[in-house]
N, C-alpha and C positions, 0 to 999 in steps of 0.2 A: 650420844655420840654416834654419828652415821658411819657407814663402812669407810675402808680407808682410801684414800687417794692413793694413785700410784705413778710412779715415774721411775726412769733409769737413774737420774741423779737429782739429789735434794740439795739446794744451795741455800744456806741460812745466812742472810744478809744481803741487801741489794745495793751495796756501795760498789766503787769501782772494781775492787777484787773479786766480788760475787758476780758482777756483771760480765767481767770478762772471762771468768770461768763458765758460765752459762752460754755465753755466745760460741765458745770454741766447742763446748759438749754439743749444743745444738748444731752446729755446722758439720758436726762428725755423725748426725743421725740420731742422737740420743734424745729421750724426751726428758724434760727438767721441769721442776717445780722450784721457783724462788720465794722463799718466806722473807718478809722484812716487816719488822715492828711498827715503822713510820707510814705515813699516808701514801698513796701512790703518787701525789703530787712532789713528794721529796723522795722519790726513788733517786738514787745515785748517791746518798749519804753525804759525807763531807765533802766528796769530789764536786758536788753540786754548788758549793759555796767557797771551794779554796780557790787560790790564786792560780795555781797551774804552773809552778816552777818545778824543773827537773834536772837532777844531776845526771848527765850522760856523757859518755867517754868515748873519744875518737869519731865524733860525728862530722859531716860535711860543713856544717856551720864553724865548727871549730877550724876546720881545716881552712876555710875561706877567710878566718880571721888570724890564721898563721899560729893557732894555739897548739904546742907541741904535747899533745896528749895520747896516752896510749893505756892499755889495761894494767900493766906492771906499775906504771907511775901512779895510777889511781889506787891500785890495791894497797900500794905502800902508805899514801896518804890516809886511806881508810882505816887501815890497822892501826897507824900511829895515833890518828886522832880519836878514834874510838877506844883505844887503848886495850884492844882485843889481845888475848894471851894464845900462845901456842896450843893450850889445852882446850880452847874453843874451837873444836874441830868443826862442828855443824856451822856455827856462825861463820867461821872463816871460809868454809865452802861456799855458802852463800853470798859472802863478799866477793869472792873470786866470780861466782856466776854472773852476779851482777855487773861488775866491771867488765867482763868480757862479752856479755851478750846485751848490754844497754843499747849499744847502737842497732843491732839487728831486729832483737826482740820488742824494742819499745820505740826509739826512733823512726826506724824505717817501717815498722808496722802502723804508727800512727800516722804517719804521711801516707802510706798506702790506703788509711781511711779517711784521707782528705783533710787531715788536720796540719796546721802550719806552725812555726815557732817564730816568734820575733827575731829578726836579723841581727842580734846582738847577744852575746853570751856574758852573762853577769859572772862577778867574781865574789863570791860570799864564803864564810867560814874559812878565812884565811889562817885562823889560829892567832893566839895572843903574840907568839914568837914565829909565825910561819909554819906551824906544825900541822896546818890543816889543809885546805886545796891548795896544792902548790901553783895551779893553774886554773884560769875560769873554767866552769864546768855547767853553771846553772841556765838552762835553757827554759824560756818563758813561752807557755802556749797562746798562740793568738787566737783570743776567744776565751781564756781561762779555763780552767779544768770543767767549768761549767758546760763549756761546748763539748768537751770530752765526754762528760757523763751523758749527755743528750744524745751524743752519736752513738754511744754504746747502746743506749736504751732502744734508739732506733734500730740499729743491727740486731739487738737481742729479739725484738719483735718480729722483724723480717725472717730470720732465721726460724723462729718458732711457729712458723706457718704450719697449717693442718693439724693444728691442736697439740702440737708437742710442747708448748710452753704454758705454763699457768703461773700465773702472779698472785701470791696471797699476801696483800698488805694489811697493816695492823694485826699482825699475827706474831706471836711469841712462842718459840720452841721451849717446851718444858723438861723434855727428857729424849734419850736415845733408847731405842729398842734392839734387842739382839733375839736371835733365834737359832738354836743348834750351833752356837759359838761364833755365828756371824753377825754382821751388822744388818739389822732388817728395816730400819727406817727411824722415824720420829714420832713424838707426841707434841701437840702443840695447843694453843688456845686462841680464839679469834677475841681480841681484846676489846673490840667494840660489842659484840653479843655475848660474849661469855662462852660461846659453844667450843667444846673440846674437839679435837681432830686428831687422826692418825694419818700419817704419810708412809706408806711402804716403798721403800728404796733400798737398793744393795750399796748405794755409795751416798754418802753424805759429806757434803764440803762446807765447813764452817768459816764465814766471811763476816763475822758479826762485829768487827771492829776492835778496839782496845778495851783496857780494864779501867780506865781511869775517867768514865763519863759523869760519874758522881763523886764529889768531893770525900765522902766517907771512905769508898774504897780507894781513891787517890792517897788518902792520908794514911789508910792502914798499910799501903804498898811502899809508903815513902822509906828511902833508904836511912837507916839509922845513922846517926852522926852528922846527917846533912842538914842545914838550917832549914826549919819549916815556917813560913809565916802564919799569922794568926788567921788571915782571911786570904782568898784567892779568887780570882775570876775563872769562869768555865769556858773553854774554848773548844773542849771536846764534844762529841756527840753524846747526849744524855743517855741513850739506848746502850751506850758501850759501858756496861755496868759490871762486867767480869762473870756474870752468873754463868754463862755456858762454858768459860773457862773452869770455873770450880766444878761444875757438872763433869766435864771430861777429866779433871783431876781426879775425881772420886771414882771414875771408871779405869784408871791406871794411868792416864795421861800425865805429862809433866808440865809444869809452867816454869819458866825462867826468867830472870831479869824483870820481875814485876815491878819492881821500884825503879828501874830506869824509865825517864820519861824525856821526851822532848817538849819541854815548856818554854814559853817565852816571858822575858822579863819587863815588858813595856806593854801591858795591856790596859784598856779602858772598858767601862760598862758600855755593852751595846744600848744605843739610845731607844731601839725598837726591839727589845729582847725577845728572842724566840723561846726561851726557856728560862727558868730561874737562874739567876747568876751569871746569864750569858754574856761574855765578854768580846771585845774586838782585839786582835793583836795588831798594834802598830808596827809599821817599819820605821824604827826610830831615827831621828835626824843625827847624823854623825857630827854636825856642827853644834848640836844642842849641848848645853852643859848639863850632866847627869847629878842631881842634888839629893840630899838626904831630907827627912821631913823637917828639918830646922832651916833649909836653904843653904846649907854648905856644900860645897862640891865633894862628891864621894871619891876617895883617893886612898894612898897616895897615887896609884895608878888610876887615872880618868877611866870611867866605863864609856867604851865605845862600841858601837854595834858593828856588826859586820865581820867579827873577828873569831869570837868564841861565845855562843849563845848559852852553853850549859855554864860557863864561868860566870856570865851575867847573871843568871838565874840565882846561883848560889850566893853571889855578893849582894843581890838585892834582897832575898830572902833572909840574909843575916842582918838587915837594917833594923833599927829599934821599932820602926812602926812598918805596917804592912803596905806602905805606900811610898814612893820617891817622886821627885818631880824633874821633868826636863824644862829647862830655861832656855828660851831662844828668842828669835824676832820673827816678824812677817816675812823678812826676805829669804831666811833660812827655810820656814815653814812651806812657803810656795814652791820651794825648789826640791826639797828633800823629803818633806813629810809624806808618808803613804800609809794605807790601811791593807794589811793583807786579806786577801779574798777577793771573789768576783763582784761581791755587793757593792764596794766602794772604789771599783776599779771599771765603771761603765765604758770608758773608751777603749780597753782592751776587751773587755768581755763582749761588747756589741760591734767590735772590730770596725771601730770609727778612727781610721788613720790619720785622716786630717786633723781631727779635733787632738787625737792623742799626741801628735807631734806639736801642735801648738802648745798644749800644755807642758810638754818636754821642754821645749824651747823658751816660753815666756813665764812659765810657773803654773802650779795647779791651785791657783786662787780659788778655783770653784770648791775644792774638799777643804781647804781652810775655813771658808766662809761657812760651809755646811757643817763642820765640827764646831764653829763658834756658836752658830744657832742651836744645834742639836744637843751637844754634849756638856752638861755642867762641870765636867773634869777638864773642859779646855777654856781656859781664862786669858783674857785679853785685856791690857791696860796700856796707857800712853806712857806711865812712870813705873819704876820699880817699885816705889812706896806703895802706889796704889794696887800694883799686883800682889805686893807682899799681904795687903788687906784682904784681897780676894781670895788668896791662899788660905789665909787663916779662917775666913767666914765658911770656906768649904769643909775645912777638917774640924771645925767646931772647937779651936783652941789656938791660943797665941804662940803657935809653933815657930812662925817665921817672923823675926824681927826684921823692919825695913833695912836697918843699917847693915845687918848680916848679908841679906840679900845684894845690897849695893856693894859691899866689900867684896863679896863673891865674884860679881860682875867686872869691878874694877881689877880684881887680882888677874882675871884672865885677860881683859884688855891692855893690861901693862906689857904683854908681850909685844904688842904692836907699836908700842910707843918708842921701841929702840930700833925699829925697822925690820924688814923681812928676814934680813940675813941673821938677826939676833934672837930669834924666837927660840924658847927652851921649854917646850910643853909637849907631852906625850900624845895629848890629843891632836895637836897641829901636826906632828910627826904622822900619826896615822891617817889624818885626812890627806896630807900631801901625797903619802903612798897610795891611798885608793885613788886619788885624781891622776895618777899615772896610767890607769887604765881607761881607755876611751869611754865605754859605756857607764862605768862609776863617775867620770869627770861630768858627765851630763845630769847627774843627779846629787853632786856634792858641790856645795859652794867653795869657791876660792876664800881661803880663810881671811876673816876680816873682824874687827871689834864687835863684840855684841851691842855695844852703844853707838854703832856707826851712825851718824847723821843720814836721816832717811830711810833706814832699815826697818823702822818700827812699824806699828807697836810692838810692844814685848808680850810674850806668850808664856804661860806656864801650864804645864799639862801634867795632872796627877797621873801616875803610872802604878799599876799593880802587877805582881805575877800573874800569868794566866796559864791555865793548864792547856795542853794540845794532845799529844800523840803519845802512844805507849811505844816504847822501844823494845819491851819483853812480850812474851806471849807463850803459846804452846809449842814444843819443840817439834820441828819437822825436819825430814830428810829432803834431799833435793828433789824428790818426786812430790813434795808437799804433803807426805803422809804423816799424821800424827803419830809420834813415837810414845811408847811406854817407859817406865822405869828402867827397863833392862835394854832400852834401845830399840826394841823391835816394833815394826809397823804395826798399828790397830787396823786390823783389816777393814777396808772400806770407808775408813774415816780421814778425811783431808782437812787441812787448815790452810788459809790463805790471807794476805796482806797483813794489816796491823794486828789481826788476831793472833799470828805466828810470829809476831815482832818482825815482820816483813822477811820471815825466813828463818829457820834454825832456832826460834825462840829468842831472838834478839841480834839479828845480824849487824846493826849498827853499833853494837857495844854502847858506850856511854856517852858518845857523841856521834850525831849526824854530820855528813859533810853538806847537809841540807839539800833538800830536793830529791831524797832518797826515797821517799814513801810513794809517790804516785807510781813511779818505776818499779818500786819493790811491789805493789799491789798487782802491777801487770805481770811482772816476771813470775811471781809466786802462783798466781792464777794460771797462766799458760803451762808452767811446769805440772800442776795439777791436772789441767785437762789432756795434756798428753799422756800423762800416766793412767787417767781414767778411760780414755778411748783407744788406746793401744797405738802401736805404729800404723 
């Protein structure tokens, strides 16, 4: 081991939260070392691959669309949907901080960095009975969060001139060092060469992501009593393995809500996986019928996306098999189907406005054809009987009888035989409600029979639960300082982003209003930087 590297601030993790912390410390004149386990090309973490949706409150875009939003309304929605309690003092404090500062510290800050949002606010996570977002808040970054990550990397490199920035890729932190009762830095290992290293720093900022990048840790953290499927896909970062969380816990820090997760109910295996078990999270079609492994519609309350993701995950996890089916037709898929993330949204990612507008108006047939060609879980057939055969061939058993699949489709289509005024189906009611909001109307088909002539061929997509984000983490105060069991700040130790449960060890509670994660990374990071650099 050579002599120690030295810096004012050591940032552990090169995702969005770590980059923002590094940027603000560099701009204040501090020297910074950023350590990341991944390669230099993958600096940016999940933000490099994510879609870029953000829940923001009281923005000019909301005002332009006449959305009556304000922090108190947002806080009430947040507390109710997340089921936060009066005793959740720090989580409530972070929730209030978020809704009161997301406009200035996220929206305005990002626009000052030259980033823009699509000119339409989406309405997601409305709640099964209206207990979620009472107004639209979901803002989508033009360029996706990939552009955000790249802009932050560029800004960090510019601010780190004169040798004040050092990036150590493929490096894992293995311990924290103390001297004279004070934090003195960290030890680590170069995972390519095996060389050990020491970094002397009076301040360490933990930005290593969540706890659930591996399924062993994920299953160990699962809340007792909640259904757990036999298999799941992985949509988290594989290096978010919880090891540093446990290390800090061993030094006196607190982990809370480790079992609270923001998973998704409709994932498919990545056709070109970046790591073992890698999955893609679909944005499911509201008009698709959500079926069990035998081809029967899950009920009695139908599963419909966009209202309560937490509930969808629990109901899917409780099924007899670890997969469900989405039954739809080409008409529905072209208008409604999407894959979350930058990778499968090239029109938004690459800011191709004309092509984006064309796909919005005429249907995204490109994506449907791509999935048909690349994904074995995406099945297409001209008949329901033929589709049932393909479904059984994929799962290796005679689970779906053709007559059952036909009866499922016929029962739904019977709603339309009596005319539009005599529908009596909760999925249709939710679709009609969604279409009342203009941006959702663009992406949601007008209700029609599944077997409508000319709408085919039929499509079945095998879906699995996919892990994603940790809602819990290390407990922090409003300065992003890590707190010990007595509620005292651990001198020199900070935690930001997903590693801190997006503030306070779990600011979202049991549910997110969706889109609270990227802003949560920015807000916690900026709070840490303010505390580190002083007024």
